[in-house]
C-alpha positions, 0 to 999 in steps of 0.5 A, a space after each residue: 468201392 476200394 477207396 471208401 469215399 463215403 463210410 457212413 457209420 455202420 455195424 462194422 469194425 472199419 468206419 470208427 477207425 478210419 473216422 478218426 485216422 489222419 488222411 495221409 495214412 488212410 491209403 496204407 491202412 485201406 490196403 492193409 484191411 483189404 489184404 486182410 480179408 484176402 489172406 483167409 482164402 488159401 489157408 481155408 481151402 487147404 485145411 477144409 478140402 474134404 469139407 467145402 461147405 464149412 469153408 464156405 461158411 468160414 468165408 461168410 463168416 470172415 466177410 460178415 465180421 470184416 468187411 467195410 459196408 456191413 449191415 445186420 444181415 452180414 453177422 446174421 446169416 453165418 450165426 443162424 447157420 451156426 445154430 441151425 447146424 447145431 440142431 440134429 434135424 438140420 445139420 448138414 453131415 455128409 459123413 460123420 468124420 468129416 462135417 464140423 458143423 454139428 460141433 460148433 455150438 458145444 465148442 464154443 469157449 464161452 457158449 452163453 457169453 457168446 450167445 449173449 454177446 450176439 443178442 446184446 450186439 443186435 439190440 445195442 446196434 438198433 438202439 444206438 443207431 436210432 439215437 445217434 444216426 437217425 436222432 442225433 442224440 447218442 455217441 459214437 463210442 457207444 455205437 461203435 461198442 455195440 459193434 465190437 461187442 457183436 464182433 467179439 461174438 463172431 471172432 469167438 464163434 469162428 475161433 471154435 470152428 477153427 479149434 474143431 478143425 486144428 484138433 
């Protein structure tokens, strides 16, 4: 739904922002956040016209990072593709000069920190969801901090892929 009538706490980055916002600003920021997802389509299609599988990987990653009703499976799918593609046995390589999959993991700015951010966010999101949403004992700020840690790891992984493409 484009109006987000009921945005429950989830691993995404939108819910806390719209919870704390004044109601008269809500339509404007809903439009800005929705257009934000659309502006990636044309540049990625133009840049990766020779590698459509990698373009699809980036689209799934962008949607898995920035959509409104996020589940834990949304960021996990592109992350699993990233680590599987780093394996020489599972990498998709139509022509060695045109694929970007095999170089994502070595080109992370901080590979250990990014990997630990993914693990940290997955564990903390589960723990904070149980504490805050299920039992009512946690704090929304801690749940959102875990969401931000996961988002930072996903953005660093996507940024590594874009750095490979740009050179």
